[in-house]
C-alpha positions in Angstrom: -12.5 4.5 35.7 -15.4 6.0 33.9 -18.2 3.9 32.1 -16.9 4.5 28.6 -13.4 3.2 29.5 -14.9 0.1 31.1 -16.9 -0.6 28.0 -13.9 0.0 25.8 -11.7 -2.4 27.8 -14.5 -5.0 27.7 -14.6 -4.7 23.9 -10.9 -5.0 23.6 -11.0 -8.1 25.9 -13.7 -9.5 23.7 -11.5 -9.3 20.6 -8.6 -10.9 22.5 -10.8 -13.7 23.8 -12.2 -14.3 20.2 -8.6 -14.5 18.9 -7.7 -17.1 21.5 -10.8 -19.1 20.8 -10.0 -19.1 17.1 -6.4 -20.2 17.8 -7.9 -23.2 19.7 -10.4 -23.9 16.9 -7.7 -24.2 14.3 -6.6 -27.4 15.9 -10.1 -28.9 16.3 -11.1 -29.3 12.6 -9.4 -31.3 9.9 -7.8 -29.3 7.2 -10.2 -28.9 4.2 -9.0 -29.9 0.7 -8.3 -26.3 -0.3 -6.0 -25.9 2.7 -4.0 -29.0 2.1 -3.7 -28.0 -1.5 -2.2 -24.6 -0.6 -0.1 -26.4 2.0 1.2 -28.5 -0.9 2.0 -25.2 -2.7 4.1 -24.2 0.3 6.1 -27.3 -0.2 6.7 -26.4 -3.8 7.5 -22.7 -3.6 7.2 -20.9 -6.9 6.9 -17.4 -8.4 3.2 -18.3 -9.0 0.8 -21.2 -9.4 -1.7 -22.6 -11.9 -4.8 -21.5 -10.0 -3.8 -18.2 -8.4 -1.1 -15.9 -7.1 1.4 -17.2 -4.6 0.9 -15.3 -1.4 -1.1 -18.1 0.4 1.8 -20.5 -0.2 4.4 -18.0 1.1 2.3 -17.3 4.2 1.9 -21.0 5.0 5.6 -21.5 4.4 6.4 -18.8 6.9 3.9 -19.9 9.6 5.1 -23.5 9.3 8.7 -22.3 9.4 9.2 -23.7 5.9 7.8 -27.1 6.7 9.3 -27.7 10.1 6.0 -27.3 12.0 3.2 -28.7 9.9 0.4 -29.1 12.5 -3.0 -27.6 11.6 -2.2 -24.8 14.2 0.8 -23.6 12.3 -0.7 -24.2 8.8 -3.7 -22.0 9.8 -2.0 -19.6 12.1 -2.3 -16.6 9.7 -6.1 -17.0 9.6 -7.0 -15.9 13.2 -4.2 -13.3 13.0 -5.8 -11.8 9.8 -9.2 -11.8 11.4 -7.9 -9.8 14.4 -6.1 -7.4 12.1 -9.3 -6.8 10.1 -11.1 -5.9 13.3 -8.3 -3.5 14.2 -8.5 -2.0 10.7 -12.2 -1.3 11.2 -11.5 0.4 14.5 -8.6 2.5 13.1 -10.6 3.6 10.0 -13.7 4.6 11.8 -11.7 6.3 14.6 -9.9 8.3 12.0 -13.1 9.2 10.2 -15.3 10.0 13.1 -12.9 10.7 16.0 -15.0 8.6 18.3 -13.4 5.7 20.1 -16.2 3.7 21.7 -18.6 3.5 18.7 -15.6 2.6 16.4 -14.5 -0.2 18.7 -18.0 -1.5 19.1 -18.4 -1.8 15.3 -15.0 -3.5 15.1 -16.3 -6.1 17.5 -19.6 -6.5 15.6 -17.6 -7.4 12.5 -17.1 -10.7 14.3 -20.8 -11.6 14.1 -20.6 -12.1 10.3 -20.6 -15.8 9.5 -18.2 -15.8 6.6 -15.8 -13.7 8.6 -15.8 -16.3 11.4 -15.3 -19.2 8.9 -12.3 -17.3 7.4 -10.9 -16.8 10.9 -9.9 -20.4 11.2 -9.4 -21.6 7.6 -6.4 -20.4 5.5 -7.2 -19.8 1.9 -6.0 -17.2 -0.6 -9.1 -15.0 0.0 -7.8 -14.3 3.6 -4.7 -12.6 2.2 -6.5 -10.7 -0.5 -9.0 -9.5 2.2 -6.1 -8.4 4.4 -4.2 -6.4 1.7 -7.3 -5.1 -0.1 -8.6 -3.8 3.2 -5.3 -2.2 4.1 -5.2 -0.5 0.7 -8.6 1.0 1.3 -7.6 2.1 4.7 -4.6 3.9 3.2 -6.8 5.5 0.6 -8.9 6.9 3.5 -5.7 8.2 5.2 -4.8 9.9 1.9 -8.3 11.5 1.7 -8.3 12.6 5.4 -4.8 13.8 5.7 -4.1 15.1 2.1 -0.5 13.7 2.3 0.6 12.4 -1.1 3.2 10.0 0.3 0.3 7.6 1.1 0.1 6.8 -2.6 3.4 4.9 -2.3 1.9 2.7 0.5 -1.2 2.2 -1.6 1.1 1.0 -4.4 2.9 -1.5 -2.1 -0.3 -3.0 -0.7 -2.0 -3.1 -4.1 0.9 -5.2 -5.3 0.6 -7.5 -2.2 -3.1 -7.8 -2.8 -2.4 -8.9 -6.4 0.1 -11.4 -5.1 -2.8 -12.8 -3.0 -5.6 -13.0 -5.6 -6.2 -11.7 -9.1 -9.4 -10.0 -8.3 -7.4 -7.4 -6.4 -7.1 -5.8 -9.9 -10.3 -4.1 -8.9 -8.2 -1.7 -6.8 -7.0 0.0 -10.0 -10.6 0.5 -11.3 -11.8 1.6 -7.8 -9.1 4.3 -7.5 -9.6 5.4 -11.1 -13.3 5.9 -10.7 -12.8 7.5 -7.3 -10.5 10.1 -8.8 -13.0 10.8 -11.6 -15.9 11.2 -9.1 -14.0 13.3 -6.5 -13.8 16.9 -7.5 -11.0 17.5 -4.9 -8.8 14.6 -6.0 -9.4 14.7 -9.7 -6.3 16.8 -10.0 -4.2 13.8 -8.9 -4.4 12.5 -12.5 -1.8 15.3 -13.1 0.5 14.3 -10.2 3.3 11.8 -10.3 2.4 9.9 -7.1 -0.5 7.8 -8.5 1.6 6.6 -11.5 4.5 5.8 -9.3 2.1 3.8 -7.0 0.9 1.9 -10.1 4.5 1.2 -11.1 5.3 -0.1 -7.6 2.3 -2.4 -7.6 3.3 -3.8 -11.1 6.9 -4.4 -10.0 5.6 -6.4 -6.9 3.3 -8.4 -9.2 6.0 -8.9 -11.8 7.0 -12.4 -10.6 3.5 -13.7 -11.4 3.6 -12.1 -14.9 7.0 -13.7 -15.5 5.9 -17.1 -14.3 2.8 -16.9 -16.6 5.0 -15.9 -19.5 7.2 -19.0 -19.1 4.1 -21.2 -18.6 1.9 -20.3 -21.6 -0.2 -18.0 -19.4 -2.1 -21.0 -18.0 -3.4 -18.9 -15.0 -5.0 -16.4 -17.3 -6.6 -19.2 -19.4 -7.8 -20.9 -16.2 -9.4 -17.7 -15.0 -11.0 -17.0 -18.4 -12.5 -20.5 -18.4 -13.9 -20.1 -14.9 -15.6 -16.8 -16.0 -17.7 -18.8 -18.5 -19.6 -17.6 -21.6 -22.8 -15.6 -22.1 -26.0 -17.4 -21.1 -29.7 -16.5 -21.7 -31.7 -14.2 -19.5 -33.3 -17.0 -17.4 -29.8 -18.3 -16.5 -28.7 -14.8 -15.6 -31.8 -14.4 -13.4 -31.1 -17.7 -11.7 -27.5 -16.9 -11.1 -28.4 -13.4 -9.8 -30.8 -14.9 -7.3 -28.2 -17.4 -6.3 -25.6 -14.6 -5.9 -27.8 -12.5 -3.6 -29.1 -15.5 -1.8 -25.6 -16.9 -1.1 -24.4 -13.5 0.1 -27.4 -13.2 2.4 -26.4 -16.6 3.8 -22.7 -16.0 4.4 -23.2 -12.5 5.7 -26.6 -13.2 7.3 -29.8 -11.8 5.9 -30.3 -8.6 7.9 -26.7 -7.6 8.0 -26.6 -8.1 4.2 -29.6 -5.8 3.8 -28.0 -3.1 6.0 -24.7 -3.3 4.0 -26.5 -3.3 0.6 -28.6 -0.3 1.4 -25.6 1.5 2.8 -23.6 1.0 -0.4 -26.2 2.8 -2.5 -26.9 5.5 0.2 -23.1 6.1 0.3 -22.7 6.8 -3.4 -25.9 9.0 -3.3 -24.7 11.1 -0.4 -21.1 11.0 -1.5 -21.9 12.6 -4.9 -24.6 14.9 -3.6 -22.4 16.3 -0.7 -19.0 15.8 -2.4 -18.0 13.6 0.5 -14.8 11.9 -0.6 -14.9 9.3 2.2 -18.4 8.2 1.1 -17.3 8.1 -2.5 -14.2 6.1 -1.8 -16.0 3.5 0.3 -19.0 3.1 -1.9 -16.9 2.9 -5.0 -14.7 0.2 -3.4 -17.9 -1.8 -2.6 -20.0 -1.1 -5.6 -17.5 -1.6 -8.4 -16.8 -5.3 -7.5 -20.5 -5.9 -6.7 -21.6 -4.7 -10.2 -18.9 -6.8 -11.8 -20.2 -10.0 -10.0 -23.7 -9.1 -11.1 -22.4 -8.9 -14.7 -20.6 -12.3 -14.1 -24.1 -13.8 -13.5 -24.7 -13.4 -17.2 -22.0 -16.0 -17.8 -21.5 -18.3 -14.8 -22.5 -19.1 -11.3 -20.6 -16.7 -8.9 -19.2 -18.7 -6.0 -20.2 -17.3 -2.6 -16.7 -16.5 -1.5 -15.7 -14.5 -4.6 -17.2 -11.1 -3.5 -16.2 -11.3 0.1 -13.4 -8.8 -0.1 -15.8 -5.9 -0.9 -17.4 -6.2 2.5 -14.6 -4.4 4.3 -15.3 -1.0 2.8 -19.1 -1.8 2.8 -19.0 -2.6 6.5 -17.3 0.8 7.2 -19.9 2.5 5.1 -22.7 0.8 6.9 -21.5 2.3 10.2 -21.4 5.8 8.7 -24.8 5.4 7.2 -26.2 3.9 10.4 -25.0 6.8 12.5 -26.2 9.3 10.0 -29.7 7.7 9.9 -29.9 7.4 13.7 -29.2 11.1 14.2 -31.6 12.0 11.4 -34.5 10.2 13.0 -36.4 12.6 15.3 -38.7 10.1 17.0 -37.4 8.3 20.0 -39.7 5.3 19.3 -38.2 5.0 15.8 -34.7 5.2 17.2 -35.5 2.3 19.6 -37.0 0.3 16.7 -33.8 0.9 14.7 -31.6 -0.2 17.7 -33.7 -3.4 18.1 -33.4 -4.1 14.4 -29.6 -3.8 14.5 -29.4 -5.9 17.6 -31.5 -8.7 16.0 -29.4 -8.4 12.8 -26.1 -9.0 14.6 -27.5 -11.6 16.9 -28.8 -13.5 13.8 -25.4 -13.3 12.3 -23.8 -14.6 15.5 -26.4 -17.4 15.7 -25.6 -18.4 12.1 -21.9 -18.4 13.0 -22.4 -20.7 16.0 -24.6 -23.1 13.9 -21.8 -23.3 11.3 -19.2 -24.3 13.9 -21.6 -26.7 15.7 -23.0 -28.4 12.6 -20.1 -30.8 11.8 -20.3 -32.3 15.3 -23.8 -31.5 16.6 -26.0 -31.4 13.5 -28.9 -29.1 13.7 -29.9 -29.3 10.0 -31.4 -32.6 8.9 -29.1 -33.3 5.9 -27.2 -36.5 5.3 -23.5 -35.9 6.2 -22.3 -37.2 2.9 -24.4 -34.6 1.1 -23.9 -31.8 3.5 -21.6 -28.7 2.9 -19.7 -29.7 6.1 -18.6 -33.0 4.4 -15.3 -31.5 3.2 -14.1 -30.8 6.7 -14.8 -34.2 8.2 -12.9 -37.5 8.2 -9.7 -36.6 6.5 -7.4 -37.6 9.4 -9.3 -40.9 9.6 -9.0 -41.4 5.8 -5.2 -40.9 6.1 -5.0 -43.5 8.9 -6.9 -46.1 6.7 -4.5 -45.4 3.8 -1.6 -45.8 6.2 -2.8 -49.3 7.1 -3.1 -50.3 3.4 0.4 -48.9 2.6 1.9 -51.0 5.5 0.2 -54.1 4.2 1.6 -53.6 0.7 5.0 -52.2 1.7 6.8 -54.5 -0.6 5.0 -52.9 -3.6 6.7 -49.6 -2.9 3.5 -47.7 -3.8 3.3 -44.1 -4.9 0.0 -42.4 -3.9 -2.4 -40.9 -6.5 -5.8 -39.4 -6.3 -8.6 -39.1 -8.8 -8.9 -35.4 -7.8 -6.3 -33.0 -6.6 -8.3 -32.4 -3.5 -8.0 -36.0 -2.2 -4.3 -36.2 -3.4 -3.6 -33.1 -1.2 -5.5 -34.5 1.8 -3.5 -37.8 1.6 -0.2 -35.8 1.2 -1.0 -34.1 4.5 -2.6 -36.9 6.5 -0.7 -40.0 5.4 2.2 -40.8 7.7 5.5 -39.2 6.6 3.5 -36.7 4.4 4.6 -38.2 1.1 4.5 -36.5 -2.3 1.3 -37.5 -4.0 0.0 -37.4 -7.6 -3.2 -36.5 -9.3 -4.4 -38.0 -12.7 -5.8 -34.8 -14.3 -6.8 -35.9 -17.8 -10.5 -36.2 -17.1 -10.9 -33.1 -14.9 -9.5 -29.6 -15.1 -5.8 -29.1 -14.8 -4.3 -27.8 -11.6 -0.9 -27.3 -9.9 -0.3 -31.1 -9.9 0.2 -30.7 -13.6 3.6 -29.3 -12.7 4.4 -31.8 -10.0 3.3 -35.1 -11.5 6.2 -35.8 -13.8 4.8 -39.2 -14.8 7.5 -39.7 -17.5 10.0 -40.6 -14.7 7.5 -43.0 -13.0 7.6 -45.7 -15.7 7.6 -49.2 -14.0 6.3 -47.9 -10.7 3.3 -49.0 -8.7 0.5 -46.7 -7.6 -2.1 -46.7 -4.8 -5.0 -45.0 -6.5 -7.7 -43.5 -4.3 -11.2 -42.5 -5.6 -13.8 -40.6 -3.6 -17.0 -42.2 -5.0 -18.9 -39.0 -4.9 -16.8 -37.9 -7.9 -16.3 -41.3 -9.7 -17.8 -44.7 -9.0 -15.2 -46.8 -10.8 -11.6 -46.7 -12.1 -11.3 -45.3 -15.7 -10.5 -47.9 -18.4 -8.2 -45.5 -20.2 -6.1 -45.3 -17.0 -5.9 -49.1 -16.5 -4.6 -49.6 -20.1 -1.4 -47.9 -18.9 -0.7 -50.4 -16.2 -0.1 -54.2 -16.4 -2.6 -54.8 -13.6 -5.3 -52.8 -11.9 -7.1 -54.3 -8.9 -9.6 -53.0 -6.3 -8.3 -53.9 -2.9 -10.5 -51.9 -0.5 -13.8 -50.1 -0.4 -13.9 -48.0 2.8 -16.7 -46.1 4.4 -15.3 -43.2 6.4 -17.7 -42.5 9.3 -18.1 -39.8 11.9 -18.4 -40.4 15.7 -22.2 -40.9 15.2 -21.4 -43.7 12.8 -22.8 -41.8 9.9 -21.1 -42.2 6.5 -19.0 -39.1 5.5 -17.5 -40.5 2.3 -16.9 -43.8 0.6 -13.5 -44.3 -1.0 -12.3 -47.0 -3.3 -8.6 -48.0 -3.2 -6.9 -49.6 -6.1 -3.4 -50.9 -6.7 -2.1 -50.1 -10.2 1.0 -52.2 -11.0 3.9 -51.6 -13.3 3.2 -48.2 -15.0 3.6 -48.6 -18.8 3.3 -45.0 -19.8 1.7 -46.0 -23.0 -0.7 -43.1 -23.6 1.7 -40.2 -23.3 -1.0 -37.7 -23.9 -3.1 -38.4 -20.8 0.0 -38.2 -18.6 1.4 -35.0 -20.2 1.8 -31.8 -18.2 -1.6 -30.3 -19.3 -3.4 -33.5 -20.2 -6.9 -32.1 -19.6 -8.6 -29.9 -22.1 -10.2 -28.0 -19.2 -8.6 -25.0 -17.6 
């Protein structure tokens, strides 16, 4: 066996070992609130949902065999599978473009040094599915470019539809392809072909259930998204949001890899237009269009770190192509060595960041109080569920329904309380959410509730809420602590007796004024 084959097999083994490690890690960390919320979606299958498209719910329903296997392993099973598939997509794309096996495989393995990719490899959120189908759509666009076979348009249409069923920002695919066709001299003629329009029709048909659901539900999802997008702010707010955007991206990608990717995007569009290289144009357009949109969003609101993540698949491919181009352009051996060292440090830094992220919940390296740390949301939920179980047992005669002050804690209790009961969320003082469709308070008149508040988001029970019950009483104040006896969260537990349903407005379907 020659040296290249040995290296290739070692890289393949590394991907397999990483996959197995991620499967194990899915069982070691409590489900975060977003995951239990989407797991709740999977228990209430629908054409769409208040917050987003339905693909994450369908995926969890499938991996849990429609609720028969609800352990964290099965809830999260799709996450490590998707991470493996994305590595495979990187290899397939680069092998197709360059014809070189070993470098393509190496770059596919290096994808796994990116911190946000590693986080997404064990947590199941709707961004995973969008990343999967967006990346597959870009891969198919590359195949269209490299083979010239028009039937790839139909696959592009299918996976665009599936991407839209995963997350609304997949709508960028339309703009990306439109701009690519304008910029590409060779493919501009496809505006006069039937295939792109049929692909568009296929994607719309696949997305139609979401449109239908919104039509019958007052387009609440659209209103929710428009609210999140915010309104125009002054220049200082824009500058602050922009610095936060690039700072957060440098953090989740790791600083040096982020610089490599950012430079590659702009080099890609420059060389693509100069040399009429359609692969460069396609990949840089797929990266740059969403990036510029999120820069624009900084004029209106804070861009959450995870929002732009999907654009890094084409950007990562482009960074390989620009790296190889730069390496062979450099004449000095010394400069080549410096470049290799820089890239080695870049990916080792990313890997170090990834390790720190996974160690931090249990072996803290950053001196931040646990209850104020970003890792707070992944700790203590199983223990919280056990404490609520004890209280429910003590008050069994009251036949208590469980409600949370926020949909996040309602979802965690739905998952971690024994028997996985249906839970409720009082939404009138925070933004609406999918619980608005599930609560159905009108039918709960006369019932008793166990009401749970995470004191980070509310110190006391709301007077307006208590007026709708004959009696409200605080029965427990619990500190949920980690194994080092540090406080993760403090929760207050109330019993609300004999629901009067007096104020019908605050218990209506969309009781909150916030979307």
